[in-house]
N, C-alpha and C positions, 0 to 999 in steps of 0.2 A: 943177550936179551937183555936188553936195557930200558923199556918201555915200563913205564908206571902199571895204565890201563890193562886190565886182564880182558880175555876173548868173553867170559861171563859177562863181569862189568861195563862194557859197549851192547854185549846183544841186548843187553835191558834199555841201557841210555836209549838204543836206537828204537825198542819195543814203543818206547813211553813217546820218544820224538812221533813214532806212524800213528800212535793214539790222538796225538794231537794236534798232526795233517789232516786223519779224517775228518776229526770235529772243524778243523780250517774247510775244508772243500765240502762240507754240510753247511757248514754257514754263509759259503758263497752261493749254495744254489738255493738258500731260503734269499738271501738278498737280491739273486736274480730272480726267483718265481714268485717271490712274497707268499709261499706255502710254507707251513711247518715243517710240511714231510712230503717225499714222493709216495708212501707208500700208507696203507693202513695201519701196518707194524707200529712205524714210527708215530702215529698217534693211538697207541696200545688202550691207555686210560679211555680215552672217548671212542675209539672204533666203531665198538656198537649202536653208540648213540648217534655217531655219523653216519651210517651206513642207513639206520633208521629214518632220518629227517633226509635224508637223499631219494630215497625210495619214496617217501611222502609228497617232495618235491615233484619229482617225477610224474607222480601221477594225477597231482595239479596239474602239470603242466599241459599234459594231455587233454585232462579234461577242459581248459581254456580254449585249446584248439579245439576237441571236438564242440565246445558252444559257438566257437566261432564260427565254424563250417554251418553248423546248423542255424545259427543269426541270419548268416549271409542267407542261405536259402528261403527261410522266414521275411527276412526283407526282401527277397524277391518275388516271393507271394503276395507279398501287399503290396507292392508295387504293381503286378497285374492284377489285383481283385482293383485295385485301385481303379485303373485301366478299363477294368471291363464295367465298374460302375459308371462311370465318364462315357461310355458307350452306351449303356441301357438308359442313361437318365437323356441325352441324345435322343436316342429312338423314341420314348417316350413323348419329348419335346415335339418331334417331330409328328404323332401321332394327335397328341393331342389339338394342333394344328389341325389335320385332319379332320376331324371330328368336330370342329368348329365351321367346317368349310362344305357343308354336303350341299347338293348334292357331288359325288366324286367324278370328277371328269376325269380323261384319260390321262393327260399328262402328271397330273397331278395323282394321280392313282400311281402310274407308272415310275413315277422318279422315287414316292415312298416307299414300293415293293421293291426298287434299287436298293433303294437303300435297307429296308430290311435284311434285303440277301447279303449287301456289305457287313453288316452290324453281327451277323452268323458268322463270316469268315473273319471278322476280328475275335470275335469269342472263339473260335476255331483256333486263330492266332494264338493268343493267350493262355488259353488252356492246354497248351502244348508248348508252353515256357520251362527252358531246359538250364541247368544251373550244373556247375561238375559234372557233367555227362548223367544226369538225373532229370527226369520229366516229373517238376513238381505236382501235377494237378490227377497222376496216372496209378495212385495206392500203393501197391507193394508190388505194381507191372510198372518199377521205374526206370526201366531200358528201355522204354518205345513210348511213340508219340501215342498219347492216349484218345485223341478226338480225330477222327474223319470226317468230314460229312459228304465226302463222294463226291460230291458234285464242286466244278469250278464256275461256272457260269448262274446268271439268274433264268435264263433260257431252261440251261439245263434243268436245275430247282423244278421250274413250274411243268416240266415234259412228264418230272416224273410224279409230283403234288400236285396234277389240274386241279386241285378242287372238287371235283365231282364224282370221277370214278375212285381217286386216291385221295383222299384228304389229310393235312398234315396230323400227326398224335397229338388229341385234346388234352391227354391225359398223362400224367409221369406214368403210371404203370404202363402204356401203350407205349409210351415215349422212351423209355429207358428199363422197363422193368426187367424184360427179356431178350436174351441174345443169344442166339441157336439154329442150326442146320439140322432140321427132322429132315433124314433119310430115309428110303424105302424100309429100311432095316428096321428104323424107329416107329415107322407110321404102317408099316405092311404091308404098303400101297394106299392107294388113294382114289378115290370114285366120284366127278363130278354131276350134281342131278340137280334139274331146274336152272340149270344156267349160272346159279347164286349160290349153290352149297357145297361144300368141300366133307367128305366123311373118310376117317382114316379105319383103316383094318382094325388097328392095334387101339382099345379101350386107353384111356390117357396122354393119347400121341399129343392131342391140343391141349392138356389142362391148363399149360402157363402162357397161353397165349390171351391178351386180355381185347377189351373191346376197344375199337379203337386204332390199333398197334396196324404196323404196315410189314405185309408179309409179300415175301417175290417166289416164284413161282420159276422153276426150273427143270429141265428135262423132261419138258412134257410132251407127248405122244400125240396131243389132240390139238397144240397151237395153241397152249394156255400160259407158257413163258410170258412174265411178267409179275409188274405190283399192285398189288391190291390192299384193299383197308377190310379189318376183320369189324363187321356189322354186329354180329352177332357169334355166340359160341354157348353150347349146352356143360361147356367145362368140362370137357373129355374128350367126345372123337370128332366132334362137328362146330364148323363155324358156315359164319354167310358172309359174303363179300357183297351185297348188294340189300338196299332196303333205307328204313328210318333208323335212326340210333338217336337213342337219348342220352347225354351224358351229363350229369348234375342238372342244372336248367337250361343247359344247350340240347336242342333239336335237328341233328344234321342227316340230310339224305345223300344215300351215297347211290348212284349210278352207275351199274357194272354188270357185264356177264362171261359166262365161261363155257367152254364147248363141254358138252355132257360126255360120262366116260368114264373108263378106268385109266386110272396114269397108274401105273404100276411101277413106273421108274422116277417120279417127278418126285423133287426135294422143294420142302419149302422151308424155306430160311427168313428168320425174322431179322427186319433192319434194325439195327442200331449203331449210333454214331459213335457209342463209347468203347473203346476196346481197354479200357484202363479195369482195377475193379475198385472192391469199398474196403480192403484190408489193412485198417488204421496200423500206422505206423510211431513206434516210440522214440522219444531220446530222455536219456538218463542225464539230466542237468547237473546233479552230484549224488552222493551215495546213496540221500533218503527222498529225492524229489525226481518227479518225470513229467516229460509233457506231451500229450498225444499229438501226432501230426495225420490228423485222420478227414482234410480237407481234401476231394476229389473233385475229379471235372462233372461227375452230377449232382452234386452238391443242391437242395432246394435252390440255393440262390440262384445258381448259373442255370440250373435245368429249366426253370421258371420262367425265366428273359428267353432263352432260344427257342421254349415253346413258340412263346409271344412272337417272337421273329417271323417262326416259319408259319406260323397262322398267318401273318399278312403279305406274306413272300410268295404264298401258292395261288396258282390260278392266275392266267394272263385274262389281260382286260380282255371285254370283249366275249370273254366262254363262260359259262353256265357256272361255273366254277371262280370266276374272277372276284377280284374284292368287291368292285360295285355291285354287284348281283348277293354279295355275302355282308352288307355292311355293318352285323354286328358284330364282326369279327374286332372289329378297330377296338369295341367297347371291352370286349372279352381277354385283348392282347393287354389293353390299360391296365386293367385289372390285375393282370398274371406279372408286369414292367412294376406295379404298387408293391405288391405282394414281394416281388424278388428286392425290391430295393429297402424295404424300412418292413423295422421289426414288426408294425402292427397297423398292415394295411386296413383303412378301412372297408375299401371296397368286399361285396359279396363275391366270392368268386365262383364264376359261370361254369367250371367244370365239377365242380364238388370240394370239399374241405382238401385245402393243399397242405404237403408238409410245411412244417415252420423251419425259416430259413432266410437271409438275406445278406446283400452284400453289406449294410450296416453293421449285423451281428455278426457275421464274419470278421471283419476288417477288427472289430474291438475284440474277439477272439485271439484274433494273428497280435493284436497289439499288445495284449496281457503277457501273450507267448515269449514275444520280445525283451518286454518288461522285466520276466523272470529270468530271461536268459543274463541280460544286460546286468542286472543286481549278483545272482549270480557268480559270474563272472569278475564283476567290482569285488566280492568277498574275495573269490579265488585269487584274484593280484592281492590285495591286502595281503592275505595270510601267505603266499609266494614269497614276498618282499620279507616278510618276519622270519620266513623257515630259510632265505639267503643267506639274512644276516646271523640266526646260529649258525649255520655253515662257513659261514666265513670265518667266524669268532673259533669254531674248532679246527679249519682248516689251514686260515691265514698265520703268517710269521709278524711278531710287530718287527718292525723295520729298524728304529729305532734300537730294540732289544739285540736284533740279528747283527748289524753292523758295531754296535759295541764290544759281543761276543765275539766276532771275528777279528775285528784289530786287536782284542784283548789274548785271540789264540794265535794271531799273527806274528806278536811279539814277542810270546811263549816260544813258539819256534824258532821265532829267529834266535831267541836267547840261548835254546837248546842246541842248534846247530854250535855257537859258539863254545858253550860250555865243552862240545863233545870235541871241536876243536883245537880247544887250550888244552885240554885233559889226552889228548894223541900226543900234545906236543912236548907232555914230560915225559924227563928220562931222566935217570938214576945216575948218567953220567955228571950231570948239573950238579949231585950230592956229592960226587968222589973226589 
């Protein structure tokens, strides 16, 4: 045994070299990734603060994404409302021209009624706008189209609403107030008397039927299946389907007749083109602020316009229910369209007070909500940028410092290998 270095001394040197080599590897990883550590443990003094910052940053990121989705839907809603406003204004211009050119000739009247039906279908299309799998005007029933007029041509429309035996609902309550199917289980069976009166066996069965509403009788054993207008009601169990009907300042006459007798199996359905609901949805913009998404397909701004279009489209030319036989409908429709377009329409409403609501006010509300979303997301992006800077200061390694330490530790490791090699080369033989 002639070596000077002992096993203990060699192991100590190797252990020290291993530590230096580990530091070199750590510095190599820092230089390659520009991160101070690959684990939270390597950032022990600031690990808790880093987790808190990252959690807050993640929540802000989700909020920005959610607000972006809501903004897309609101922008699509605003686009649809703008388009509906254009349809309503164009139709109003046509009616104003019609009102200034009396009497109503067949060609002009038919063209205007065709225009009215096309406008109805346009409104149906816009109200069925769908974005990312959600129908924007359906309330909480966003998974299915909310509007279905159930008619594809002007001829079909006039066959149902002939303006004489069945008139288009003149009031909001009659137009969209109720959607129901009153089966014999609800009515207790029906009885028709005088050719114009329907009585239910169960009290209160017809309590929600409004004057002017359109009902459909099906399952009749007396040949009474068809559509009828409710002309009168006792508010409980009896409705009339013929006679004079006064709504607001307007008086309309409905001529209809049914076969008398018991209708034990007949069902009375309330016709309504809206299949959504009026449940408002909410969107949380941030922790302390929310906006209400409560615009639906029967908002007064849309409903009044659709009612005006239906009033004009009903009744074929040359019949008792035709527009030329009922020219007062033109002024009635214009008044409804004015109220639909403007927040403060001057015209007296022909069918009594109308619910407030206009395209103008709807677009103002949408503009405000879009502004809130945009401003909030801008603040969120600024805060996210600040948090990213703070996170980077904790996570990121200083490149110059990391490279300097790597070179320094590399030189130290190289020197250590040289020292070990030199020591292992020492021998007592050299000194004997």
